All heavy atoms as an XYZ file, in Angstrom:
865
protein
N      -1.684    -17.844     20.534
C      -1.136    -16.686     21.209
C      -0.232    -15.909     20.251
O       0.569    -16.478     19.560
C      -0.339    -17.187     22.412
C       0.031    -16.149     23.376
S      -1.415    -15.802     24.369
C      -0.752    -14.596     25.414
N      -0.389    -14.578     20.198
C       0.435    -13.761     19.325
C       1.844    -13.652     19.887
O       2.040    -13.629     21.095
C      -0.174    -12.373     19.178
C      -1.469    -12.385     18.470
C      -2.704    -12.243     19.017
C      -1.693    -12.607     17.088
N      -3.671    -12.344     18.063
C      -3.086    -12.567     16.865
C      -0.863    -12.843     16.000
C      -3.641    -12.738     15.614
C      -1.437    -13.012     14.753
C      -2.796    -12.955     14.574
N       2.835    -13.532     19.019
C       4.224    -13.546     19.464
C       4.721    -12.255     20.091
O       5.873    -12.155     20.410
C       4.996    -13.849     18.176
C       4.134    -13.360     17.089
C       2.719    -13.547     17.579
N       3.905    -11.241     20.240
C       4.368    -10.007     20.866
C       3.597     -9.746     22.154
O       2.517    -10.238     22.361
C       4.226     -8.831     19.903
C       2.821     -8.480     19.614
C       2.008     -7.672     20.333
C       2.007     -8.984     18.557
N       0.764     -7.607     19.789
C       0.735     -8.416     18.698
C       2.237     -9.863     17.501
C      -0.294     -8.684     17.818
C       1.204    -10.125     16.635
C      -0.035     -9.540     16.800
N       4.159     -8.935     22.948
C       3.532     -8.590     24.213
C       2.685     -7.336     24.026
O       3.096     -6.383     23.381
C       4.607     -8.329     25.267
O       4.038     -7.701     26.381
N       1.497     -7.332     24.616
C       0.655     -6.141     24.514
C       1.300     -4.947     25.205
O       0.968     -3.807     24.917
C      -0.729     -6.418     25.089
O      -0.625     -6.763     26.449
N       2.225     -5.197     26.102
C       2.916     -4.090     26.772
C       3.842     -3.351     25.812
O       4.130     -2.188     26.004
C       3.739     -4.622     27.944
C       2.887     -5.199     29.044
C       3.731     -5.867     30.115
O       4.884     -6.212     29.889
N       3.148     -6.051     31.276
N       4.308     -4.018     24.763
C       5.228     -3.402     23.820
C       4.516     -2.662     22.687
O       5.139     -1.977     21.912
C       6.149     -4.461     23.204
C       7.073     -5.055     24.233
O       7.382     -4.423     25.229
N       7.513     -6.273     23.997
N       3.233     -2.800     22.576
C       2.491     -2.175     21.488
C       2.249     -0.704     21.786
O       1.973     -0.317     22.904
C       1.175     -2.894     21.274
C       1.428     -4.329     20.836
C       0.214     -5.018     20.452
N      -0.236     -4.463     19.173
C      -1.411     -4.726     18.661
N      -2.262     -5.501     19.295
N      -1.776     -4.224     17.509
N       2.326      0.109     20.770
C       2.084      1.537     20.940
C       0.594      1.793     21.038
O      -0.210      1.055     20.493
C       2.657      2.325     19.748
O       2.068      1.831     18.550
C       4.160      2.199     19.663
N       0.238      2.835     21.735
C      -1.180      3.174     21.872
C      -1.626      4.151     20.793
O      -2.795      4.216     20.484
C      -1.472      3.773     23.261
O      -0.642      4.906     23.453
C      -1.227      2.750     24.347
N      -0.682      4.910     20.220
C      -1.020      5.803     19.115
C      -0.088      5.502     17.947
O       1.055      5.080     18.123
C      -0.890      7.289     19.501
O       0.447      7.548     19.902
C      -1.850      7.653     20.606
N      -0.624      5.737     16.757
C       0.144      5.536     15.533
C      -0.123      6.715     14.612
O      -1.058      7.476     14.820
C      -0.249      4.207     14.833
C       0.143      3.010     15.683
C      -1.724      4.166     14.500
N       0.686      6.845     13.581
C       0.523      7.926     12.618
C       0.080      7.342     11.283
O       0.691      6.399     10.781
C       1.854      8.686     12.436
O       2.266      9.174     13.717
C       1.700      9.841     11.479
N      -0.977      7.895     10.722
C      -1.485      7.458      9.421
C      -0.449      7.785      8.353
O      -0.007      8.929      8.240
C      -2.809      8.140      9.104
S      -3.431      7.779      7.449
N      -0.063      6.793      7.575
C       0.963      7.025      6.563
C       0.450      7.858      5.394
O       1.231      8.433      4.655
C       1.548      5.705      6.061
C       0.656      4.791      5.237
C       0.948      4.982      3.767
C       0.948      3.357      5.620
N      -0.854      7.983      5.232
C      -1.412      8.768      4.126
C      -1.609     10.238      4.479
O      -1.248     11.118      3.708
C      -2.726      8.168      3.663
N      -2.197     10.517      5.641
C      -2.518     11.909      5.982
C      -1.673     12.476      7.114
O      -1.696     13.668      7.361
C      -4.001     12.045      6.324
S      -4.481     11.270      7.892
N      -0.963     11.617      7.825
C      -0.105     12.083      8.904
C      -0.804     12.292     10.232
O      -0.174     12.694     11.214
N      -2.095     12.017     10.293
C      -2.838     12.198     11.540
C      -2.418     11.158     12.574
O      -2.244      9.988     12.257
C      -4.339     12.065     11.268
C      -5.186     12.274     12.503
C      -6.679     12.114     12.210
O      -7.065     12.110     11.040
O      -7.427     11.987     13.183
N      -2.243     11.590     13.811
C      -1.950     10.668     14.904
C      -3.279     10.177     15.475
O      -4.145     10.975     15.824
C      -1.127     11.351     15.978
C      -0.586     10.368     16.994
C       0.459     10.981     17.892
O       1.421     11.567     17.368
O       0.284     10.864     19.108
N      -3.434      8.864     15.539
C      -4.687      8.257     15.977
C      -4.411      7.106     16.926
O      -3.294      6.593     16.983
C      -5.505      7.727     14.771
C      -4.632      6.844     13.904
C      -6.102      8.843     13.976
C      -5.334      6.172     12.759
N      -5.405      6.710     17.664
C      -5.272      5.558     18.534
C      -5.076      4.289     17.724
O      -5.700      4.122     16.678
N      -4.211      3.427     18.165
C      -3.929      2.182     17.454
C      -5.205      1.373     17.217
O      -5.383      0.776     16.158
C      -2.898      1.356     18.247
C      -2.691     -0.071     17.800
C      -2.170     -0.147     16.379
N      -2.188     -1.499     15.898
C      -3.173     -2.067     15.215
N      -4.267     -1.398     14.943
N      -3.080     -3.304     14.788
N      -6.113      1.375     18.166
C      -7.343      0.593     18.024
C      -8.254      1.150     16.929
O      -9.140      0.457     16.449
C      -8.093      0.550     19.350
O      -8.508      1.849     19.721
N      -8.034      2.390     16.509
C      -8.860      3.002     15.467
C      -8.157      3.024     14.112
O      -8.651      3.625     13.167
C      -9.241      4.416     15.872
C     -10.088      4.457     17.121
C     -10.529      5.870     17.418
C     -11.271      5.929     18.721
N     -12.590      5.392     18.708
N      -7.017      2.374     14.011
C      -6.229      2.370     12.778
C      -6.332      1.026     12.067
O      -6.719      0.020     12.660
C      -4.766      2.667     13.114
N      -5.978      1.046     10.799
C      -5.905     -0.162      9.994
C      -4.436     -0.466      9.731
O      -3.698      0.387      9.252
C      -6.644      0.015      8.658
C      -8.117      0.282      8.826
C      -8.792     -0.969      9.377
N     -10.217     -0.777      9.486
C     -10.858     -0.719     10.637
N     -10.207     -0.788     11.777
N     -12.157     -0.577     10.660
N      -4.042     -1.680     10.042
C      -2.660     -2.102      9.864
C      -2.349     -2.272      8.384
O      -3.152     -2.816      7.631
C      -2.495     -3.447     10.578
C      -1.097     -3.800     10.914
C      -1.084     -4.998     11.843
O      -1.355     -6.111     11.347
O      -0.821     -4.821     13.047
N      -1.181     -1.812      7.964
C      -0.766     -1.936      6.572
C       0.625     -2.548      6.534
O       1.534     -2.100      7.220
C      -0.736     -0.552      5.908
C      -0.178     -0.581      4.512
C      -0.939     -1.064      3.453
C       1.108     -0.146      4.259
C      -0.429     -1.104      2.174
C       1.628     -0.177      2.977
C       0.857     -0.660      1.946
O       1.378     -0.696      0.681
N       0.767     -3.584      5.724
C       2.068     -4.225      5.537
C       2.471     -4.056      4.085
O       1.875     -4.649      3.197
C       1.974     -5.712      5.898
C       3.263     -6.457      5.617
O       4.306     -5.807      5.400
O       3.230     -7.688      5.595
N       3.470     -3.233      3.839
C       3.853     -2.945      2.461
C       4.402     -4.163      1.735
O       4.541     -4.151      0.520
C       4.851     -1.794      2.408
C       6.160     -2.046      3.109
C       7.001     -0.790      3.078
C       8.235     -0.942      3.938
N       8.990      0.305      3.977
N       4.704     -5.234      2.468
C       5.191     -6.455      1.824
C       4.058     -7.425      1.524
O       4.279     -8.471      0.940
C       6.254     -7.124      2.692
C       7.433     -6.204      2.897
C       7.653     -5.579      4.109
C       8.304     -5.929      1.855
C       8.714     -4.710      4.284
C       9.369     -5.060      2.019
C       9.562     -4.462      3.231
O      10.603     -3.598      3.398
N       2.831     -7.104      1.929
C       1.680     -7.896      1.552
C       1.399     -9.119      2.386
O       0.522     -9.904      2.060
N       2.114     -9.330      3.476
C       1.878    -10.511      4.299
C       1.834    -10.096      5.757
O       2.786    -10.262      6.495
C       2.966    -11.557      4.075
C       2.710    -12.811      4.879
O       1.704    -12.936      5.568
N       3.610    -13.750      4.789
N       0.700     -9.568      6.167
C       0.604     -9.051      7.538
C       0.562    -10.153      8.578
O       0.679     -9.896      9.756
C      -0.591     -8.131      7.678
C      -1.899     -8.817      7.544
C      -3.005     -7.803      7.571
N      -4.226     -8.458      7.978
C      -5.129     -7.948      8.757
N      -4.970     -6.750      9.214
N      -6.200     -8.604      9.063
N       0.397    -11.404      8.155
C       0.312    -12.496      9.125
C       1.684    -12.984      9.552
O       1.845    -13.550     10.618
C      -0.519    -13.643      8.552
C      -1.876    -13.132      8.180
C      -2.375    -13.015      6.924
C      -2.881    -12.617      9.061
N      -3.624    -12.461      6.953
C      -3.966    -12.210      8.261
C      -2.973    -12.450     10.438
C      -5.132    -11.663      8.791
C      -4.130    -11.899     10.949
C      -5.179    -11.518     10.147
N       2.692    -12.767      8.731
C       4.063    -13.113      9.097
C       4.635    -11.922      9.856
O       5.068    -10.944      9.273
C       4.882    -13.402      7.844
C       6.321    -13.736      8.176
O       6.630    -14.034      9.344
O       7.146    -13.705      7.243
N       4.591    -11.969     11.172
C       4.901    -10.807     12.000
C       6.338    -10.771     12.531
O       6.722     -9.798     13.146
C       3.926    -10.758     13.177
C       2.515    -10.564     12.696
C       1.542    -10.539     13.851
N       0.233    -10.154     13.385
C      -0.178     -8.905     13.237
N       0.596     -7.922     13.555
N      -1.382     -8.647     12.798
N       7.107    -11.782     12.290
C       8.448    -11.842     12.856
C       9.325    -10.709     12.301
O       9.445    -10.525     11.097
C       9.094    -13.192     12.530
C      10.384    -13.407     13.270
C      10.885    -14.836     13.098
O      10.059    -15.746     12.950
O      12.105    -15.000     13.119
N       9.907     -9.936     13.207
C      10.826     -8.839     12.862
C      10.222     -7.816     11.908
O      10.902     -7.295     11.038
C      12.113     -9.402     12.257
C      12.867    -10.276     13.233
O      12.849     -9.962     14.437
O      13.452    -11.286     12.798
N       8.948     -7.502     12.073
C       8.286     -6.551     11.193
C       7.861     -5.300     11.928
O       7.475     -5.352     13.071
C       7.025     -7.185     10.609
C       7.212     -7.642      9.220
C       5.904     -7.956      8.607
C       6.192     -8.714      7.341
N       5.049     -9.292      6.783
N       7.916     -4.196     11.233
C       7.360     -2.943     11.732
C       6.250     -2.551     10.758
O       6.505     -2.382      9.571
C       8.428     -1.861     11.777
N       5.035     -2.448     11.257
C       3.906     -2.142     10.401
C       3.681     -0.650     10.289
O       4.088      0.127     11.140
C       2.636     -2.809     10.949
C       2.672     -4.291     10.837
C       3.111     -5.062     11.888
C       2.273     -4.914      9.668
C       3.158     -6.438     11.777
C       2.313     -6.283      9.546
C       2.760     -7.057     10.605
N       2.994     -0.267      9.235
C       2.542      1.097      9.061
C       1.026      1.073      9.241
O       0.423      0.006      9.253
C       2.936      1.600      7.674
C       4.449      1.662      7.516
C       4.873      2.031      6.116
O       4.542      1.295      5.179
O       5.525      3.067      5.971
N       0.414      2.234      9.369
C      -1.015      2.287      9.678
C      -1.715      3.336      8.835
O      -1.119      4.330      8.422
C      -1.224      2.599     11.158
C      -0.598      1.551     12.033
C       0.712      1.682     12.468
C      -1.308      0.419     12.388
C       1.296      0.697     13.252
C      -0.728     -0.565     13.167
C       0.571     -0.419     13.590
O       1.143     -1.400     14.345
N      -2.997      3.087      8.594
C      -3.877      4.035      7.931
C      -5.032      4.352      8.872
O      -5.551      3.448      9.529
C      -4.457      3.437      6.649
C      -3.489      3.196      5.501
C      -4.124      2.312      4.442
C      -3.058      4.524      4.901
N      -5.451      5.627      8.921
C      -6.661      5.939      9.665
C      -7.841      5.362      8.866
O      -7.709      5.047      7.686
C      -6.812      7.446      9.879
S      -7.105      8.411      8.387
N      -8.988      5.226      9.496
C     -10.142      4.608      8.821
C     -10.568      5.385      7.582
O     -10.923      4.787      6.563
C     -11.295      4.447      9.795
C     -11.037      3.377     10.828
C     -12.213      3.214     11.757
C     -11.911      2.162     12.818
N     -13.040      1.975     13.734
N     -10.541      6.719      7.643
C     -10.944      7.520      6.483
C     -10.015      7.283      5.291
O     -10.474      7.075      4.165
C     -10.972      9.009      6.823
C     -12.129      9.369      7.748
O     -13.120      8.606      7.795
O     -12.035     10.417      8.423
N      -8.715      7.302      5.522
C      -7.760      7.070      4.433
C      -7.863      5.637      3.925
O      -7.768      5.385      2.725
C      -6.336      7.377      4.890
S      -6.037      9.159      5.113
N      -8.063      4.698      4.838
C      -8.216      3.299      4.439
C      -9.402      3.147      3.490
O      -9.305      2.505      2.446
C      -8.399      2.419      5.676
C      -8.509      0.973      5.362
N      -9.714      0.338      5.210
C      -7.554      0.041      5.167
C      -9.513     -0.931      4.939
N      -8.204     -1.143      4.902
N     -10.529      3.756      3.836
C     -11.716      3.684      2.977
C     -11.460      4.334      1.624
O     -11.877      3.842      0.587
C     -12.908      4.367      3.648
C     -13.679      3.459      4.559
C     -14.994      4.108      4.992
N     -14.791      5.275      5.851
C     -14.617      5.215      7.171
N     -14.645      4.058      7.785
N     -14.439      6.316      7.869
N     -10.757      5.452      1.637
C     -10.505      6.182      0.404
C      -9.491      5.477     -0.497
O      -9.634      5.465     -1.720
C      -9.990      7.584      0.736
C      -9.786      8.451     -0.477
C      -9.320      9.847     -0.116
O      -9.810     10.399      0.880
O      -8.457     10.356     -0.824
N      -8.472      4.869      0.096
C      -7.375      4.316     -0.687
C      -7.517      2.838     -1.044
O      -7.000      2.407     -2.064
C      -6.059      4.496      0.083
C      -5.647      5.939      0.342
C      -4.456      5.984      1.276
C      -5.333      6.648     -0.961
N      -8.187      2.063     -0.231
C      -8.127      0.616     -0.382
C      -9.165     -0.046     -1.270
O      -8.913     -1.138     -1.740
C      -8.124     -0.036      0.993
S      -6.619      0.349      1.894
N     -10.311      0.514     -1.518
C     -11.292     -0.216     -2.319
C     -10.979     -0.307     -3.808
O     -11.701     -0.933     -4.551
C     -12.597      0.558     -2.111
C     -12.351      1.480     -0.993
C     -10.883      1.696     -0.909
N      -9.921      0.321     -4.248
C      -9.593      0.309     -5.663
C      -9.139     -1.077     -6.108
O      -8.511     -1.802     -5.355
C      -8.510      1.349     -5.954
C      -8.918      2.721     -5.533
N      -9.883      3.441     -6.196
C      -8.542      3.483     -4.496
C     -10.060      4.596     -5.596
N      -9.256      4.647     -4.553
N      -9.424     -1.442     -7.359
C      -9.015     -2.756     -7.853
C      -7.504     -2.916     -7.802
O      -6.769     -1.981     -8.121
C      -9.512     -2.778     -9.291
C     -10.148     -1.476     -9.564
C     -10.089     -0.635     -8.340
N      -7.068     -4.067     -7.384
C      -5.639     -4.330     -7.263
C      -5.189     -5.461     -8.179
O      -4.061     -5.906     -8.101
C      -5.302     -4.675     -5.823
C      -5.528     -3.537     -4.856
C      -5.246     -3.982     -3.456
N      -3.959     -4.583     -3.332
C      -2.968     -4.128     -2.582
N      -3.144     -3.063     -1.882
N      -1.818     -4.753     -2.530
N      -6.077     -5.912     -9.054
C      -5.730     -7.023     -9.930
C      -4.472     -6.682    -10.739
O      -4.423     -5.671    -11.422
C      -6.888     -7.346    -10.877
C      -6.563     -8.441    -11.827
N      -6.461     -9.751    -11.421
C      -6.284     -8.429    -13.140
C      -6.154    -10.489    -12.457
N      -6.036     -9.707    -13.517
N      -3.472     -7.505    -10.630
C      -2.239     -7.310    -11.377
C      -1.248     -6.354    -10.740
O      -0.144     -6.172    -11.257
N      -1.608     -5.744     -9.619
C      -0.714     -4.762     -8.992
C       0.603     -5.391     -8.558
O       1.672     -4.849     -8.823
C      -1.394     -4.091     -7.799
C      -0.520     -3.102     -7.019
C      -0.053     -1.956     -7.914
C      -1.277     -2.575     -5.820
N       0.536     -6.535     -7.906
C       1.769     -7.169     -7.427
C       2.693     -7.506     -8.590
O       3.896     -7.295     -8.513
C       1.451     -8.415     -6.595
C       0.896     -8.099     -5.217
C      -0.582     -7.710     -5.220
O      -1.271     -7.897     -6.253
O      -1.053     -7.207     -4.194
N       2.119     -8.020     -9.694
C       2.934     -8.328    -10.877
C       3.594     -7.065    -11.440
O       4.757     -7.085    -11.843
C       2.086     -8.989    -11.963
C       1.617    -10.377    -11.560
O       2.272    -11.019    -10.712
O       0.585    -10.820    -12.111
N       2.835     -5.979    -11.461
C       3.379     -4.710    -11.949
C       4.516     -4.224    -11.054
O       5.547     -3.764    -11.543
C       2.279     -3.652    -12.029
C       2.710     -2.249    -12.465
C       3.338     -2.274    -13.859
C       1.530     -1.305    -12.423
N       4.349     -4.327     -9.746
C       5.399     -3.887     -8.827
C       6.677     -4.699     -9.011
O       7.780     -4.161     -8.985
C       4.908     -3.981     -7.378
C       3.757     -3.043     -7.020
C       3.297     -3.293     -5.597
C       4.146     -1.587     -7.216
N       6.530     -5.999     -9.234
C       7.702     -6.849     -9.493
C       8.338     -6.452    -10.820
O       9.560     -6.305    -10.919
C       7.304     -8.341     -9.487
C       8.444     -9.206     -9.996
C       6.889     -8.776     -8.084
N       7.508     -6.279    -11.846
C       7.997     -5.889    -13.178
C       8.806     -4.594    -13.119
O       9.830     -4.454    -13.784
C       6.800     -5.722    -14.113
C       7.128     -5.207    -15.495
C       5.874     -4.928    -16.298
O       4.846     -5.608    -16.109
O       5.924     -4.004    -17.142
N       8.341     -3.644    -12.311
C       9.003     -2.341    -12.219
C      10.084     -2.291    -11.148
O      10.620     -1.224    -10.863
C       7.958     -1.254    -11.971
C       6.932     -1.078    -13.089
C       5.880     -0.060    -12.683
C       7.612     -0.681    -14.393
N      10.395     -3.439    -10.550
C      11.466     -3.568     -9.551
C      11.250     -2.678     -8.333
O      12.161     -1.996     -7.864
C      12.822     -3.295    -10.187
C      13.161     -4.231    -11.328
C      14.428     -3.850    -12.058
O      14.727     -2.646    -12.175
O      15.119     -4.780    -12.507
N      10.012     -2.683     -7.821
C       9.701     -1.908     -6.621
C      10.606     -2.363     -5.475
O      10.812     -3.547     -5.268
C       8.240     -2.097     -6.240
N      11.148     -1.421     -4.762
C      12.030     -1.723     -3.637
C      13.463     -2.021     -4.041
O      14.330     -2.174     -3.191
N      13.721     -2.097     -5.343
C      15.075     -2.398     -5.817
C      15.719     -1.204     -6.511
O      16.876     -1.258     -6.888
C      15.043     -3.590     -6.780
C      14.547     -4.853     -6.104
C      14.419     -6.016     -7.062
O      15.140     -6.036     -8.082
O      13.598     -6.900     -6.791
N      14.960     -0.152     -6.718
C      15.479      1.061     -7.344
C      15.053      2.250     -6.495
O      14.203      2.107     -5.636
C      14.982      1.212     -8.778
C      13.465      1.071     -8.870
C      12.827      1.428    -10.170
N      13.420      0.905    -11.364
C      12.945      1.133    -12.580
N      11.871      1.860    -12.737
N      13.528      0.655    -13.635
N      15.649      3.399     -6.745
C      15.300      4.545     -5.907
C      13.850      4.961     -6.168
O      13.288      4.691     -7.226
C      16.270      5.715     -6.102
C      16.133      6.378     -7.454
O      15.228      7.225     -7.608
O      16.928      6.046     -8.354
N      13.253      5.599     -5.177
C      11.832      5.919     -5.209
C      11.450      6.783     -6.401
O      10.429      6.550     -7.048
C      11.411      6.593     -3.907
C       9.925      6.838     -3.834
C       9.496      7.431     -2.504
O      10.304      7.904     -1.729
N       8.211      7.395     -2.240
N      12.242      7.788     -6.706
C      11.905      8.677     -7.812
C      11.867      7.932     -9.148
O      10.939      8.100     -9.943
C      12.905      9.832     -7.879
C      12.523     10.863     -8.913
C      13.450     12.062     -8.895
O      14.048     12.352     -7.854
O      13.555     12.705     -9.956
N      12.857      7.071     -9.390
C      12.887      6.291    -10.634
C      11.708      5.323    -10.691
O      11.083      5.150    -11.747
C      14.205      5.535    -10.746
N      11.404      4.694     -9.567
C      10.273      3.762     -9.535
C       8.969      4.489     -9.826
O       8.165      4.047    -10.650
C      10.172      3.052     -8.188
C       8.848      2.369     -8.014
C       8.563      1.203     -8.682
C       7.863      2.938     -7.218
C       7.324      0.586     -8.564
C       6.625      2.336     -7.082
C       6.354      1.158     -7.761
N       8.731      5.619     -9.164
C       7.479      6.351     -9.351
C       7.333      6.851    -10.791
O       6.244      6.797    -11.366
C       7.378      7.507     -8.364
C       7.193      7.092     -6.904
C       7.258      8.312     -5.996
C       5.899      6.332     -6.706
N       8.424      7.302    -11.366
C       8.386      7.748    -12.761
C       7.987      6.582    -13.672
O       7.102      6.716    -14.529
C       9.752      8.302    -13.162
C       9.753      9.072    -14.449
C      11.090      9.742    -14.732
N      11.659     10.231    -13.502
C      12.903      9.970    -13.052
N      13.708      9.307    -13.699
N      13.355     10.410    -11.933
N       8.614      5.425    -13.488
C       8.300      4.248    -14.302
C       6.873      3.774    -14.058
O       6.167      3.395    -14.997
C       9.291      3.126    -13.996
N       6.445      3.816    -12.812
C       5.086      3.379    -12.471
C       4.046      4.262    -13.162
O       3.123      3.758    -13.813
C       4.893      3.404    -10.957
C       3.494      3.014    -10.540
C       3.146      1.678    -10.416
C       2.527      3.981    -10.287
C       1.853      1.307    -10.051
C       1.236      3.623     -9.924
C       0.910      2.291     -9.800
O      -0.366      1.932     -9.449
N       4.190      5.572    -13.032
C       3.225      6.483    -13.639
C       3.200      6.349    -15.155
O       2.136      6.344    -15.773
C       3.521      7.927    -13.224
C       3.274      8.244    -11.751
C       3.765      9.651    -11.422
C       1.820      8.079    -11.387
N       4.356      6.228    -15.773
C       4.429      6.065    -17.214
C       3.753      4.767    -17.662
O       2.957      4.757    -18.608
C       5.892      6.083    -17.667
C       6.142      5.963    -19.164
C       5.547      7.153    -19.905
C       7.636      5.861    -19.429
N       4.015      3.681    -16.966
C       3.437      2.380    -17.307
C       1.931      2.382    -17.132
O       1.190      1.908    -17.997
C       4.071      1.264    -16.452
O       5.484      1.272    -16.671
C       3.509     -0.094    -16.809
N       1.455      2.916    -16.023
C       0.008      2.965    -15.771
C      -0.680      3.829    -16.823
O      -1.741      3.468    -17.338
C      -0.282      3.472    -14.342
C      -1.747      3.790    -14.147
C       0.185      2.435    -13.326
N      -0.080      4.957    -17.181
C      -0.665      5.833    -18.208
C      -0.737      5.120    -19.549
O      -1.756      5.188    -20.239
C       0.131      7.133    -18.334
C      -0.471      8.101    -19.328
C      -1.889      8.533    -18.952
O      -2.125      8.918    -17.826
N      -2.804      8.466    -19.880
N       0.318      4.418    -19.931
C       0.314      3.686    -21.203
C      -0.776      2.624    -21.206
O      -1.492      2.458    -22.188
C       1.671      3.023    -21.447
C       2.746      3.962    -21.891
C       4.036      3.216    -22.103
C       5.166      4.144    -22.499
N       6.433      3.417    -22.645
N      -0.912      1.906    -20.105
C      -1.940      0.864    -20.027
C      -3.337      1.471    -20.040
O      -4.248      0.923    -20.646
C      -1.715     -0.005    -18.795
C      -0.463     -0.838    -18.933
C      -0.210     -1.710    -17.746
N       1.053     -2.416    -17.922
C       1.506     -3.333    -17.107
N       0.814     -3.669    -16.028
N       2.659     -3.921    -17.343
N      -3.511      2.602    -19.400
C      -4.809      3.278    -19.397
C      -5.159      3.750    -20.804
O      -6.289      3.635    -21.242
C      -4.804      4.465    -18.423
C      -6.125      5.178    -18.329
C      -7.227      4.297    -17.767
O      -6.982      3.433    -16.942
N      -8.435      4.512    -18.224
N      -4.169      4.264    -21.526
C      -4.395      4.708    -22.905
C      -4.851      3.539    -23.776
O      -5.743      3.686    -24.602
C      -3.135      5.342    -23.498
C      -2.811      6.695    -22.880
O      -3.689      7.278    -22.198
O      -1.666      7.164    -23.057
N      -4.262      2.360    -23.587
C      -4.662      1.183    -24.367
C      -6.095      0.786    -24.049
O      -6.845      0.401    -24.931
C      -3.713      0.011    -24.119
C      -2.382      0.199    -24.830
C      -1.562     -1.025    -24.689
N      -1.175     -1.141    -23.289
C      -0.071     -1.711    -22.849
N       0.752     -2.265    -23.676
N       0.205     -1.751    -21.572
N      -6.489      0.886    -22.781
C      -7.867      0.565    -22.397
C      -8.826      1.541    -23.071
O      -9.864      1.147    -23.605
C      -8.038      0.583    -20.862
C      -9.501      0.544    -20.478
C      -7.267     -0.557    -20.226
N      -8.481      2.821    -23.073
C      -9.324      3.836    -23.700
C      -9.440      3.590    -25.204
O     -10.508      3.734    -25.779
C      -8.776      5.240    -23.426
C      -8.853      5.661    -21.970
C     -10.280      5.682    -21.441
O     -11.195      6.080    -22.172
O     -10.469      5.284    -20.270
N      -8.334      3.212    -25.856
C      -8.372      2.924    -27.281
C      -9.303      1.750    -27.580
O     -10.069      1.786    -28.540
C      -6.964      2.607    -27.800
C      -6.063      3.826    -27.873
C      -4.626      3.456    -28.207
O      -4.361      2.283    -28.587
O      -3.764      4.338    -28.118
N      -9.241      0.713    -26.770
C     -10.129     -0.444    -26.958
C     -11.582     -0.037    -26.805
O     -12.442     -0.507    -27.532
C      -9.785     -1.564    -25.979
C      -8.617     -2.390    -26.472
C      -8.419     -3.570    -25.557
N      -7.299     -3.191    -24.699
C      -7.066     -3.653    -23.512
N      -7.847     -4.532    -22.972
N      -6.024     -3.260    -22.818
N     -11.874      0.828    -25.863
C     -13.247      1.276    -25.643
C     -13.774      2.049    -26.853
O     -14.948      1.985    -27.179
C     -13.337      2.137    -24.391
C     -13.217      1.348    -23.127
C     -13.402      2.224    -21.924
N     -13.177      1.455    -20.718
C     -12.766      1.959    -19.573
N     -12.566      3.256    -19.461
N     -12.591      1.201    -18.531
N     -12.914      2.811    -27.510
C     -13.314      3.583    -28.685
C     -13.739      2.664    -29.822
O     -14.604      3.000    -30.606
C     -12.188      4.500    -29.136
C     -11.928      5.643    -28.179
C     -10.750      6.483    -28.583
O     -10.196      6.290    -29.702
O     -10.331      7.338    -27.788
N     -13.132      1.493    -29.922
C     -13.444      0.559    -30.996
C     -14.675     -0.283    -30.708
O     -15.224     -0.900    -31.600
C     -12.247     -0.365    -31.256
C     -11.095      0.384    -31.840
C     -10.003      0.848    -31.176
C     -10.928      0.770    -33.193
N      -9.162      1.495    -32.029
C      -9.717      1.467    -33.289
C     -11.699      0.617    -34.350
C      -9.261      2.001    -34.487
C     -11.216      1.137    -35.536
C     -10.015      1.819    -35.585
N     -15.112     -0.311    -29.505
C     -16.256     -1.152    -29.132
C     -17.564     -0.537    -29.561
O     -17.767      0.586    -29.758
C     -16.267     -1.416    -27.626
C     -15.109     -2.278    -27.218
C     -15.081     -2.498    -25.704
O     -15.861     -1.881    -24.950
O     -14.253     -3.308    -25.278
């Protein structure tokens, strides 16, 4: 049995990517902490199916390590995003350089 009451669940939610309001049954649950099964004292965010398809199939290998390395959630959003974009660009440049030598 789930620890929440169905009476307390919202019937509509807002997609965090596009802002569209959709029925909860048509949304995909998103937990920014990566553990959607631990539900105690959590507020989830949601993606509509279209945004979920567009955003989620991308490779995530190493993403969690990168987020920890860049102190996600421990620094202000602007500083984190700047560091994230710079780091990803540097790593992408290294991949491109390796491809040139192959």
